[in-house]
PADORO-905091 format. One record per residue (C-alpha): residue in one letter; x, y, z. Coordinates in steps of 0.1 Angstrom, whole numbers, plus 5000, padded with zeros to 4 digits. Layout:
N
AXYZ ...
//
This chain:
433
M616667881243 I615268231250 E616268471278 I614168791285 S615369041310 R611869161321 K609368921336 D606369091321 V607569031285 E605968711271 S607468501243 K604868221239 Y602168451224 L601368811214 M600169001244 D597169221245 F597569581256 D595069851261 S594670041228 E595470371245 D598770241259 R600270011234 F602870131210 I601669951178 K598170101174 L596969871146 P595869511153 I598869281149 H597168951145 G595269051114 Y598369201098 M600268871105 D597468671091 L597568871058 L601268801056 G600768431065 I603168461094 E603068281127 P605668461148 N608268241166 S609068301203 S611868551197 Q609668751172 S606768751197 A609068861225 I610369161204 I606869261195 N605669231231 A608569431245 V608069711219 N604369721224 N604769741262 P604370111273 K606970051301 Y609870001276 R611270261252 F614370071242 V614469711232 C617769531227 A617569191210 A620568961206 I619168711182 A620768411165 R620968361128 R617768251109 Q615268391135 G613768651112 K615068941133 T615369191105 Y612069091090 I610069131122 S611669461130 N610669591096 I607069461101 I606969661133 G608269961114 Q605569941088 L602869891114 V603970211129 C603970391096 L600370291088 V599370541115 P599270891098 N602171131104 S604470861118 H608170851110 V610470551111 L614270551107 L616070231096 M619770241107 S622570001098 P626370011100 N626470121063 Y624070201034 S624469851018 L622969691049 S620369961053 Q619269891017 I618169541027 S615569681052 F614669961027 D613969701000 L611969491025 Q609769801032 R609169840995 N608069480993 L605669511022 I604269831007 K603769650974 H602169350991 F599569571008 D599169800977 L599870110998 E599770450981 V603270610979 L603670980974 R607470970971 D610070700968 N613370890966 A616470670963 K618770970964 D617271110997 K616670751009 V613170821020 I609670671012 E606670891019 L603270731022 S599970901013 N599170931050 N602171161055 S604170891072 T607870841062 I610370561062 R613970681060 M617170491056 G620370581074 S623970471080 I625870491113 N628770621093 Q626670911080 V624470981109 D624471351104 S622271311073 V619271181094 V619271421124 G617171731126 R613871531125 S611671361150 Y611070991148 D608470761163 L610770461159 I614370401151 I615470051142 F619169971145 D619869651125 E623069451128 A623869691157 A626969511169 L628869551136 T629969901144 D630370141173 G626970321174 R627270451209 D627770821200 A625470791170 F622670701193 N623570891225 V624571221209 A622871231175 L619771021175 R618370991210 P617371361209 T615271281178 L613071041199 D611371341214 K607871221216 D606471061248 N605970721232 S608870711207 K611070401208 A614270241195 I615069871187 F618569741186 I618869401168 S621969201161 T623968881167 P626568971193 R630269061186 G631869021220 R630769181252 N632769511253 N630969721228 Y627969951227 F625469671217 A626569461247 E626369761269 F622869841258 Y621869471261 Y622969451297 R620969771305 G617869551302 Y619069361333 N619869671353 N617169831374 E618870171369 F617570151333 P613870071338 E612970171302 W615269901287 A614269541279 S616569281265 I615968951247 K618468681237 A617468381215 T619468091201 Y618667891170 H616467661190 E613667921189 N613167881152 P611067571146 R611867581109 V615667521114 S616367161106 E618766941125 E620566881092 D621167251088 I622667271123 L624966981117 E626167131085 A626767461102 K628867291130 K630967111103 T631567421081 M631967691108 S634567741135 E633367691171 Q633568071177 E631568151146 F628867891155 A628568021190 Q628268381177 E625768311149 Y623668031162 L623868061200 A623968451203 D627068411225 F628468741238 N631668581251 V633268491217 Y632968601181 E634568511148 G637768701142 Q638468751179 I642168721185 W642268641222 A639768421240 F639568641271 N637268501299 Y635568801314 E633868611342 K637168451355 C639668711347 V638169051357 A638569131393 D638669411419 L642469471423 S642169801441 Q643769651473 F646169421454 D649669421468 T652469411442 R655369481464 N656869131462 M656169101425 D657969201393 V656169511379 F656669611343 A654769811316 G654069831279 L654070151260 D652570201225 V653270561213 G650670731192 Y650871051173 K647471101157 D646370771173 P646170731211 T649170661233 A648570351254 F650370241286 C649569931307 V651069821341 I651469451348 A652669261378 Y653868901377 D653368661406 W656168401403 D654468161428 E651068161411 R652568211376 K649868471369 F649968821355 Y647869101369 L647069411348 V646669671376 D646570001358 E646370171324 Y646670501306 L645270591272 D644970931256 A645271101222 E646271441209 R648471531238 T652071651239 T654971431248 E655271621281 Q651571551290 H651971181283 A655271181303 V653571341334 E650771081335 I653170791329 R655570921356 K652670911381 L652070541373 I655770471376 E655870611411 K652570461421 W653570101411 D657370121414 I657669991378 D660869811370 F660869801332 I658969981305 Y658869811271 I658270061243 D657570031206 S660970031190 A659670251162 A659270541187 Q662870631192 Q662371001194 T659870961222 R662270711239 F664970971237 D662771261249 F661471051279 A664970971290 Q666571311283 N663771531297 Y661671331320 D663971071335 I661870781321 T663970491310 T662470251285 I663569931267 N662869841231 A660069581230 K660169271209 K657869351180 S657169031161 V653469081157 L652268721151 D654768571176 G653768831202 I650068761196 G650668391200 Q652568451233 V649768661247 A647268401235 G648968131256 I648568351287 V645068481281 D643668151269 N644867981301 D643268251323 Q646768361335 L646068731329 I643868891356 V642669251348 D641469511373 Q637769591368 Q638669961365 C640969901335 Q638169941309 Q640470001280 A642369681286 I639269481291 S637769621259 C640869551238 L641169201251 D637669141240 Q637569341207 Y641069291193 Q640369111160 W641968991128 D641769221098 P638869071076 N640369201044 P640468891021 N643369041000 L645969021027 M648968801020 K649068691057 E646968751088 R647369071107 P645369241134 K642869511125 H644069861132 D641270021152 G640370151186 A641269821203 S644669781187 H646570051207 M646169901242 A646469561226 D649869661213 A650969791247 I649869461263 R651669261237 Y654969461240 A654869401278 L653969041280 Y655868911250 T659069091259 F658869001296 E658168631288 T660968591262 S663568791282 A665468701313 T663568471337 S663868721365 F664869081372 
//
């Protein structure tokens, strides 16, 4: 199955564009013939979207074994065959970037292209036509700025947060009228920059963006036996992520939050007849996170109606913002991280904010919240983007050396802790206030 956001992007064949307008100036068919390649539908769609003068940014959510990295590198080399062209290959880290870099070397060798410089230290290949292919890492983006690029390829884009790397550092380097960027990956949930960029292709406010999604069905070379084996050896989430390009689940995700069912407009929501409580995770160098939750005893549902998250602020500044939310929602109880006793004392002594030590068993708390989230009993206001993001992006630490499972400590974990303190303590305390 293939989905394409723009109706003028074809997937069944390579489209013809006027030589003056198309992005890839050299004939594609001849190049493919020399490589012995017959592009599949997802590869054709990517080429057609990139070649279309209407679209500068192409975001492709492509399932495993579709040849997505290969085809993006073919596009990159076709661009570099034009003199004085510059291509940047970006990945989450240098190890992954090296895969594309080595692929470029193989393509150069295949066509016996003349190379003026192949510098492993500087991570750049310079061809005799003064075109360059440069390798970069999202984690070291500063090393590749200060230049102009004709094409930037972001491979495995969903594996890291590249929003600032692109918006702040790299987009200004696409300063030519026809310069472009390709973002290619299997999805990793829907609340990250790759998903954000993907959905731009469906938004008329971003007319220069085109998006493509393709499942394993688009690769005719994938056998049914391979798929059956994958289903047997992979979890349901991992299979949906890797073979179906599913944005809703991913391997390592802790809570199966249903975005379509559980995000709503709660701006006019009336909580006056409900129990209202909050969770507070205190950060020092990390952000301090606060969430406000109302419980409807009749519907047996929780409603996350408000949130606060900020870093590098004083205790007083945090207290002022939390006090506003207490007064706005008439919060009954605030469950705080029991390790933050100094903050608890300061809040009570100086700001008249009373808190209760939260129950902190991490795995039990995660399990308690999972029972609520998995049954669609937690409804989140659409304005609470931090909560929505954490419910989607909270994941298990992938470190194989851990003695037992634990959640990954990252940007999603702070609000996740606040939600866990609130729901777990409320659920396992008295049945009513």
